C-alpha positions as CSV (number, residue, x, y, z in Angstrom):
1,X,0.0,0.0,0.0
2,X,1.4,3.4,-0.9
3,X,1.3,6.4,1.5
4,X,-1.9,8.5,1.5
5,X,-0.9,11.7,-0.2
6,X,-3.6,13.6,1.7
7,X,-2.1,12.9,5.1
8,X,0.9,15.2,5.0
9,X,2.7,16.3,8.2
10,X,0.8,19.6,8.6
11,X,-2.6,17.9,8.3
12,X,-1.6,15.1,10.6
13,X,-0.4,17.5,13.2
14,X,-3.6,19.5,13.1
15,X,-5.7,16.4,13.5
16,X,-3.6,15.3,16.5
17,X,-4.5,18.6,18.2
18,X,-8.1,18.8,17.1
19,X,-10.7,18.7,19.8
20,X,-12.6,15.5,20.0
21,X,-15.4,14.1,22.2
22,X,-13.2,11.1,23.0
23,X,-10.0,9.3,22.2
24,X,-11.6,7.0,19.6
25,X,-13.1,10.0,17.7
26,X,-9.7,11.7,17.7
27,X,-8.1,8.5,16.2
28,X,-10.8,8.2,13.6
29,X,-9.9,11.7,12.3
30,X,-6.2,10.7,11.7
31,X,-5.1,9.9,8.2
32,X,-1.8,8.0,8.7
33,X,0.3,7.1,5.8
34,X,0.1,3.3,6.5
35,X,-2.6,1.2,8.1
36,X,-3.5,-2.1,6.5
37,X,-0.6,-3.2,4.1
38,X,0.2,-6.3,2.2
39,X,3.7,-5.7,1.0
40,X,7.4,-5.9,2.1
41,X,10.3,-3.9,0.8
42,X,12.7,-5.9,-1.3
43,X,15.1,-4.8,-4.0
44,X,14.2,-1.2,-3.8
45,X,10.4,-1.5,-4.1
46,X,7.3,-2.4,-2.1
47,X,6.3,-5.8,-3.4
48,X,3.5,-8.2,-2.3
49,X,4.4,-10.6,0.4
50,X,4.5,-14.3,-0.6
51,X,2.1,-15.5,2.1
52,X,-1.5,-14.7,2.9
53,X,-1.2,-14.4,6.6
54,X,-1.3,-11.1,8.4
55,X,-0.5,-9.7,11.9
56,X,-2.8,-7.0,13.5
57,X,-1.6,-3.7,14.8
58,X,-3.4,-2.6,18.0
59,X,-3.6,0.7,19.7
60,X,-2.8,0.0,23.3
61,X,-4.6,3.2,24.4
62,X,-8.0,2.1,23.1
63,X,-7.6,-1.6,22.4
64,X,-8.6,-1.0,18.7
65,X,-7.0,-2.9,15.9
66,X,-6.2,-0.2,13.4
67,X,-3.7,-1.8,11.0
68,X,-2.1,-4.9,9.8
69,X,1.0,-6.1,8.0
70,X,2.1,-9.4,6.3
71,X,3.0,-12.3,8.5
72,X,6.1,-12.9,6.4
73,X,7.3,-16.3,5.3
74,X,10.7,-17.9,4.9
75,X,10.4,-17.1,1.2
76,X,10.1,-13.4,2.0
77,X,13.3,-13.5,4.1
78,X,15.0,-15.5,1.3
79,X,14.1,-12.8,-1.2
80,X,15.2,-10.0,1.1
81,X,18.5,-11.6,1.9
82,X,19.2,-12.3,-1.8
83,X,18.4,-8.7,-2.6
84,X,20.8,-7.5,0.0
85,X,23.5,-9.9,-1.2
86,X,23.2,-8.7,-4.8
87,X,23.5,-5.1,-3.7
88,X,26.4,-5.6,-1.4
89,X,29.3,-5.5,-3.9
90,X,28.3,-2.2,-5.5
91,X,27.4,-0.5,-2.1
92,X,30.7,-1.7,-0.5
93,X,32.7,-0.3,-3.4
94,X,31.4,3.2,-3.0
95,X,33.8,5.6,-1.1
96,X,32.7,6.1,2.5
97,X,32.2,9.8,1.8
98,X,29.6,8.8,-0.9
99,X,27.8,6.5,1.5
100,X,28.0,9.4,4.1
101,X,26.2,11.7,1.6
102,X,23.4,9.1,1.4
103,X,23.1,9.1,5.2
104,X,22.7,12.8,5.2
105,X,20.0,12.7,2.6
106,X,18.2,10.0,4.6
107,X,18.4,12.3,7.6
108,X,16.8,15.1,5.7
109,X,14.0,12.8,4.4
110,X,13.4,11.4,7.9
111,X,12.9,14.9,9.3
112,X,10.3,15.6,6.5
113,X,8.3,12.7,7.9
114,X,8.6,13.7,11.6
115,X,4.9,14.1,12.4
116,X,3.7,11.0,10.6
117,X,6.5,9.0,12.3
118,X,5.4,10.3,15.7
119,X,1.7,9.6,15.3
120,X,2.2,6.2,13.8
121,X,4.6,5.3,16.6
122,X,2.2,6.5,19.3
123,X,-0.7,4.5,17.8
124,X,1.5,1.4,17.6
125,X,2.9,1.3,21.1
126,X,1.3,4.1,23.2
127,X,4.4,6.2,23.6
128,X,3.2,9.7,24.6
129,X,3.4,11.9,21.6
130,X,5.6,14.2,23.7
131,X,8.1,11.4,23.5
132,X,7.5,10.1,20.0
133,X,7.8,13.6,18.5
134,X,11.5,13.5,19.2
135,X,12.1,10.3,17.3
136,X,12.7,11.9,13.9
137,X,15.2,14.5,15.1
138,X,17.0,11.9,17.1
139,X,17.2,9.5,14.2
140,X,18.4,12.2,11.9
141,X,21.1,13.1,14.5
142,X,22.3,9.5,14.6
143,X,22.5,9.4,10.8
144,X,24.4,12.6,10.6
145,X,26.8,11.6,13.4
146,X,27.8,8.4,11.6
147,X,28.1,10.2,8.3
148,X,30.7,12.4,10.1
149,X,32.9,9.3,10.6
150,X,33.5,8.7,6.9
151,X,37.0,10.2,7.3
152,X,37.9,7.4,9.8
153,X,37.2,4.8,7.2
154,X,39.0,6.7,4.4
155,X,42.2,7.4,6.5
156,X,45.2,5.3,5.6
157,X,46.1,3.0,8.6
158,X,49.8,1.9,8.4
159,X,51.4,0.3,11.5
160,X,55.1,-0.3,11.7
161,X,56.4,-3.6,13.1
162,X,57.4,-2.8,16.7
163,X,60.9,-4.4,16.1
164,X,61.3,-3.0,12.6
165,X,61.6,-4.8,9.3
166,X,58.2,-4.1,7.9
167,X,54.8,-2.5,8.2
168,X,51.2,-3.6,8.1
169,X,48.4,-1.9,6.2
170,X,45.2,-2.3,8.1
171,X,42.0,-2.5,6.0
172,X,38.5,-2.1,7.3
173,X,36.1,-4.1,5.2
174,X,32.3,-4.2,5.6
175,X,31.0,-7.5,7.1
176,X,28.3,-8.0,4.5
177,X,24.6,-8.6,4.9
178,X,23.3,-7.6,8.3
179,X,20.1,-8.6,10.0
180,X,18.7,-5.7,12.1
181,X,16.0,-6.8,14.6
182,X,14.4,-4.1,16.7
183,X,12.1,-4.0,19.8
184,X,8.7,-2.3,20.2
185,X,9.6,0.3,22.8
186,X,11.5,2.7,20.5
187,X,10.9,1.2,17.1
188,X,12.5,4.0,15.1
189,X,15.7,4.9,16.9
190,X,16.6,1.3,17.8
191,X,16.6,0.5,14.1
192,X,18.4,3.6,13.1
193,X,21.2,3.1,15.6
194,X,21.9,-0.2,13.7
195,X,21.1,1.1,10.2
196,X,23.4,4.1,10.2
197,X,26.7,2.4,11.1
198,X,25.9,-0.6,8.9
199,X,25.3,1.6,5.9
200,X,28.3,3.8,6.5
201,X,30.5,0.7,6.9
202,X,29.3,-0.5,3.5
203,X,27.0,-3.3,4.7
204,X,23.5,-4.0,3.3
205,X,20.7,-4.9,5.6
206,X,17.4,-6.7,6.2
207,X,15.3,-5.0,8.9
208,X,12.8,-7.0,10.9
209,X,10.7,-4.8,13.3
210,X,8.9,-6.1,16.4
211,X,5.5,-7.5,15.7
212,X,3.5,-4.8,17.7
213,X,5.3,-1.9,15.8
214,X,5.8,-2.7,12.1
215,X,4.3,0.4,10.5
216,X,6.4,3.3,11.7
217,X,9.6,1.8,10.3
218,X,8.0,1.9,6.8
219,X,8.4,5.7,6.9
220,X,12.2,5.2,7.5
221,X,12.3,2.9,4.5
222,X,10.4,5.5,2.5
223,X,13.1,8.0,3.5
224,X,15.8,5.6,2.4
225,X,14.2,5.3,-1.0
226,X,13.6,9.0,-1.4
227,X,17.3,9.6,-0.5
228,X,18.3,7.6,-3.6
229,X,19.9,4.7,-1.8
230,X,20.5,2.0,-4.4
231,X,18.0,-0.8,-4.6
232,X,18.6,-3.8,-2.4
233,X,20.8,-2.0,0.1
234,X,17.9,-1.7,2.6
235,X,15.1,-4.4,2.8
236,X,12.2,-4.8,5.2
237,X,10.2,-7.9,6.2
238,X,7.5,-8.2,8.9
239,X,6.3,-11.1,10.9
240,X,6.5,-13.1,14.1
241,X,9.5,-14.3,16.2
242,X,9.6,-17.4,14.0
243,X,10.5,-15.1,11.0
244,X,13.2,-13.5,13.1
245,X,14.7,-16.9,13.9
246,X,14.8,-17.8,10.2
247,X,16.6,-14.4,9.5
248,X,19.1,-14.9,12.3
249,X,20.0,-18.4,11.0
250,X,19.9,-17.6,7.3
251,X,23.1,-18.7,5.5
252,X,23.2,-15.4,3.5
253,X,23.4,-13.3,6.7
254,X,26.9,-12.2,7.9
255,X,26.0,-10.3,11.1
256,X,23.1,-9.9,13.5
257,X,22.2,-6.8,15.6
258,X,19.4,-7.3,18.1
259,X,17.8,-5.2,20.8
260,X,15.2,-6.8,23.0
261,X,14.7,-9.1,26.0
262,X,17.5,-11.1,27.6
263,X,15.8,-14.5,27.1
264,X,15.4,-13.9,23.3
265,X,18.9,-12.5,23.2
266,X,20.3,-15.7,24.7
267,X,18.7,-17.7,21.9
268,X,20.1,-15.4,19.3
269,X,23.5,-15.5,20.9
270,X,23.4,-19.4,20.9
271,X,22.4,-19.5,17.2
272,X,25.2,-17.0,16.3
273,X,27.7,-18.9,18.4
274,X,26.8,-22.1,16.6
275,X,27.2,-20.3,13.3
276,X,30.3,-18.3,14.3
277,X,28.4,-15.2,13.2
278,X,29.2,-11.8,14.7
279,X,26.4,-10.5,16.9
280,X,25.6,-7.3,18.8
281,X,23.0,-7.7,21.6
282,X,21.5,-4.8,23.6
283,X,19.3,-6.5,26.1
284,X,17.5,-5.9,29.4
285,X,18.4,-3.9,32.5
286,X,17.7,-3.3,36.1
287,X,19.6,-0.1,36.8
288,X,19.9,1.8,40.0
289,X,19.9,5.5,40.9
290,X,22.2,6.1,43.9
291,X,21.0,9.1,45.9
292,X,24.0,10.3,47.8
293,X,23.5,12.0,51.2
294,X,24.2,15.4,49.7
295,X,21.9,15.1,46.7
296,X,19.8,18.0,45.6
297,X,16.3,16.5,45.6
298,X,14.9,19.4,43.6
299,X,17.4,18.7,40.8
300,X,16.7,15.0,41.1
301,X,13.0,15.6,40.7
302,X,13.5,17.6,37.6
303,X,15.0,14.7,35.7
304,X,13.3,11.8,37.5
305,X,10.7,10.8,35.0
306,X,13.1,10.8,32.0
307,X,15.8,9.0,34.0
308,X,13.7,6.5,35.9
309,X,10.3,6.2,34.2
310,X,10.8,7.3,30.6
311,X,8.3,6.1,28.1
312,X,6.0,4.8,30.9
313,X,8.8,2.8,32.3
314,X,9.4,0.9,29.0
315,X,13.0,1.8,28.5
316,X,16.0,-0.5,28.9
317,X,18.5,1.7,30.7
318,X,16.3,3.7,33.1
319,X,17.0,3.4,36.8
320,X,13.9,1.9,38.2
321,X,15.5,1.1,41.5
322,X,16.2,4.2,43.7
323,X,18.8,3.7,46.4
324,X,18.3,6.2,49.2
325,X,20.4,6.8,52.3
326,X,18.7,5.8,55.6
327,X,19.2,9.3,56.9
328,X,17.0,10.8,54.1
329,X,14.9,7.8,53.2
330,X,11.5,9.3,54.1
331,X,12.4,12.5,52.3
332,X,13.4,10.7,49.1
333,X,10.2,8.6,49.2
334,X,8.1,11.7,49.6
335,X,9.8,13.5,46.7
336,X,9.8,10.6,44.3
337,X,6.1,9.9,45.1
338,X,5.1,13.5,44.6
339,X,6.9,13.7,41.3
340,X,5.5,10.6,39.8
341,X,2.0,11.3,41.1
342,X,2.1,14.7,39.4
343,X,2.7,13.3,36.0
344,X,-0.5,13.2,33.8
345,X,-1.7,9.8,32.7
346,X,-4.0,9.7,29.8
347,X,-4.3,9.7,26.0
348,X,-0.8,9.4,24.5
349,X,-2.0,11.6,21.6
350,X,-2.4,14.5,24.1
351,X,0.9,16.5,24.2
352,X,0.4,17.0,28.0
353,X,0.4,13.3,28.7
354,X,3.4,12.0,30.6
355,X,2.4,8.4,31.1
356,X,0.5,6.4,28.5
357,X,-0.5,2.8,28.4
358,X,1.9,-0.1,28.4
359,X,2.5,-1.3,24.8
360,X,0.6,-4.6,24.6
361,X,-1.9,-6.7,26.4
362,X,0.8,-9.2,27.2
363,X,3.0,-6.6,28.7
364,X,0.0,-5.3,30.8
365,X,-0.4,-8.8,32.3
366,X,3.3,-9.1,33.0
367,X,3.6,-5.7,34.7
368,X,0.5,-6.3,36.8
369,X,2.0,-9.6,37.9
370,X,5.0,-7.6,39.3
371,X,2.7,-5.0,40.9
372,X,0.8,-7.8,42.6
373,X,4.0,-9.5,43.8
374,X,5.2,-6.2,45.3
375,X,2.0,-6.0,47.4
376,X,2.3,-9.7,48.3
377,X,5.9,-9.4,49.4
378,X,5.3,-6.5,51.7
379,X,6.3,-3.4,49.7
380,X,4.3,-0.3,50.3
381,X,2.7,1.5,47.3
382,X,3.0,5.2,48.0
383,X,1.2,6.1,44.7
384,X,-0.4,3.9,42.1
385,X,-0.3,0.1,42.6
386,X,-3.3,-0.7,40.5
387,X,-4.6,-1.0,36.9
388,X,-5.8,2.4,35.8
389,X,-9.4,2.8,34.8
390,X,-9.7,5.7,32.4
391,X,-12.7,7.0,30.5
392,X,-13.2,9.2,27.4
393,X,-12.7,6.3,25.0
394,X,-9.7,4.8,26.9
395,X,-11.7,2.2,28.8
396,X,-10.2,-0.7,26.9
397,X,-6.6,0.6,27.0
398,X,-3.7,-1.1,28.8
399,X,-3.2,1.5,31.4
400,X,-1.4,0.9,34.8
401,X,-1.1,3.6,37.4
402,X,2.4,4.9,37.7
403,X,3.6,3.2,40.8
404,X,6.2,3.9,43.5
405,X,7.0,1.1,46.0
406,X,8.7,2.0,49.3
407,X,10.0,-0.4,51.9
408,X,11.5,-2.6,49.1
409,X,14.1,-5.1,50.1
410,X,16.8,-6.6,47.8
411,X,15.2,-10.1,47.7
412,X,11.8,-8.9,46.3
413,X,10.9,-9.7,42.7
414,X,10.3,-6.0,42.0
415,X,13.9,-5.3,43.1
416,X,15.6,-8.1,41.2
417,X,13.7,-8.5,37.8
418,X,13.2,-6.2,34.9
419,X,9.6,-5.0,35.0
420,X,9.5,-2.8,31.9
421,X,6.5,-0.8,33.0
422,X,5.6,2.2,35.2
423,X,7.0,0.9,38.5
424,X,9.8,2.3,40.7
425,X,11.2,0.6,43.8
426,X,12.9,2.6,46.5
427,X,15.5,0.7,48.7
428,X,17.3,1.9,51.8
429,X,21.1,1.8,52.2
430,X,23.5,2.5,55.1
431,X,26.8,3.8,53.8
432,X,28.1,4.4,50.3
433,X,29.8,1.0,50.1
434,X,26.3,-0.5,50.8
435,X,24.8,1.5,48.1
436,X,27.4,0.4,45.5
437,X,26.9,-3.2,46.6
438,X,23.2,-2.9,46.2
439,X,23.6,-1.3,42.7
440,X,25.9,-4.1,41.6
441,X,23.7,-6.9,43.1
442,X,22.0,-7.7,39.8
443,X,22.6,-9.9,36.8
444,X,22.2,-6.8,34.6
445,X,24.6,-4.0,33.8
446,X,23.2,-1.5,31.4
447,X,22.5,2.0,33.0
448,X,22.7,3.7,36.3
449,X,22.7,7.1,38.0
450,X,24.4,8.9,40.8
451,X,22.8,12.0,42.3
452,X,25.1,14.1,44.4
453,X,26.3,17.7,44.7
454,X,30.1,16.9,45.1
455,X,31.2,16.1,41.5
456,X,34.3,14.3,42.5
457,X,32.5,12.1,45.1
458,X,29.7,11.3,42.5
459,X,32.3,10.4,39.9
460,X,34.1,8.1,42.3
461,X,30.8,6.3,43.0
462,X,30.0,6.1,39.3
463,X,33.3,4.5,38.6
464,X,32.4,1.7,41.0
465,X,29.1,0.9,39.4
466,X,29.4,-2.3,37.2
467,X,27.5,-1.0,34.2
468,X,28.0,0.0,30.6
469,X,26.7,3.6,31.2
470,X,26.2,5.7,34.3
471,X,24.9,9.3,34.5
472,X,25.7,11.9,37.1
473,X,22.6,13.9,38.0
474,X,21.0,13.0,34.6
475,X,21.1,10.3,32.0
476,X,21.2,10.6,28.3
477,X,22.6,8.7,25.4
478,X,25.5,10.4,23.5
479,X,25.7,9.4,19.8
480,X,29.5,9.7,20.0
481,X,30.0,7.5,23.1
482,X,29.7,3.7,23.2
483,X,26.5,2.3,24.7
484,X,26.3,-1.3,25.6
485,X,25.5,-3.7,28.4
486,X,27.5,-6.0,30.7
487,X,26.5,-9.4,31.9
488,X,22.8,-10.2,31.1
489,X,22.4,-6.8,29.5
490,X,24.1,-7.8,26.3
491,X,27.2,-8.1,24.1
492,X,29.0,-5.4,22.2
493,X,28.2,-1.7,21.8
494,X,26.3,0.7,19.8
495,X,26.9,4.4,19.2
496,X,30.3,6.0,18.9
497,X,33.1,4.8,16.6
498,X,32.9,1.5,18.5
499,X,29.4,1.1,17.1
500,X,30.7,1.5,13.6
501,X,33.5,-1.0,14.2
502,X,30.9,-3.6,15.0
503,X,30.0,-3.7,11.3
504,X,33.6,-4.0,10.1
505,X,36.0,-6.9,9.5
506,X,39.8,-6.2,9.6
507,X,42.5,-7.3,7.3
508,X,46.3,-6.7,7.9
509,X,48.5,-6.7,4.8
510,X,52.1,-7.1,5.8
511,X,54.9,-5.7,3.6
512,X,58.5,-4.6,3.9
């Protein structure tokens, strides 16, 4: 299905702000570029999928099924991989600066589609539009950052033998065809952070989005086509986890990049280990925010939602465990509770909404299971702690009240396991050594925070946290710095020059 030419960004934006009697009426007024589609993107064009099955796309705010995509077959994957394989030679032979120019054009095209991207994303997974409206700019920034690294690939790298007698010319070659598999929580940027370095490196790709969020990524593919990227360099298939498994194991795939849950990541790692296939895995997290005794709680409150409950708690790196000193525990509990309780929950298409629904019915059941376990194990809900019952067309939505649990102990499930929903746990510590031990008492190692007014003391604590990233008084991803997990949070890194290197193979040519 081709985009609806009547639904340009200006009209879509006006519709999103138009007054409506309820949420369903507001959605009925939207004219999004893609709804029910029957094609995949192979060899530079939208082409009918081979199978007849389809997967529904459901709005988690209303429970309505509003779109569908093909439930792809092994044949669709075979076609996509073959297309990427055919395109690889020509794309890899282009100078890195030529590929960088393509990335910049893609960035421009993505920004043209910003509003349609935001609204489609919000309808797919319930991300508040205040969040999803940043996706296009962030994706464009990622593309432009990696385009800036073309000089790194073009620079001559000659290394003398340490004892003399010769030198080595080091070549950086693209790995080949890459399978890019993304999750549903940030369906645009968690594809682009793989796509941008792969394309700059000279790789070709097959993208497989998560089943709940298959429509917004089509706008990125449209941007790729509009930017003049050669046919076959970027391909898109949609379908279930079964399709992803076929893609991971496909003999024509040279590298896999996956973001998602740790259990699925283990299976992909096992498959790639068996095949000796390079893999990058960005998986789950259970990060902690250490509130030092001198922390400025006003400053903490100003970044709390973004750092600890971003995207209704459906963010891998956020610090959903807050570790508070015993001397200020009641004060921290009061401040966190007030901050979370003040965030508006409601229709994610409302720009004032802070907390939307959880993304799927299955995720709703999972998160509610954790909420119930918190109650059962003796934690105290200081706000929330129940399913949310909203009206105005949102009665069937997957809403859970943003929840803060106090009196949490390290052994509780809500303290140990990734919840991936709007739930924060607050634990008490004695001294700083105790806080660091609590922060590191987890199988994960993805994010983390230290709140404190003494920058040297805060940095010293951050250095002791066993995690791939730690923020001091705020958390944000830096396109130029590596981002990756330790332990059960994954393998390898994304972002930075390290993220580009993940798509390269090295060759040393020795000469006298």
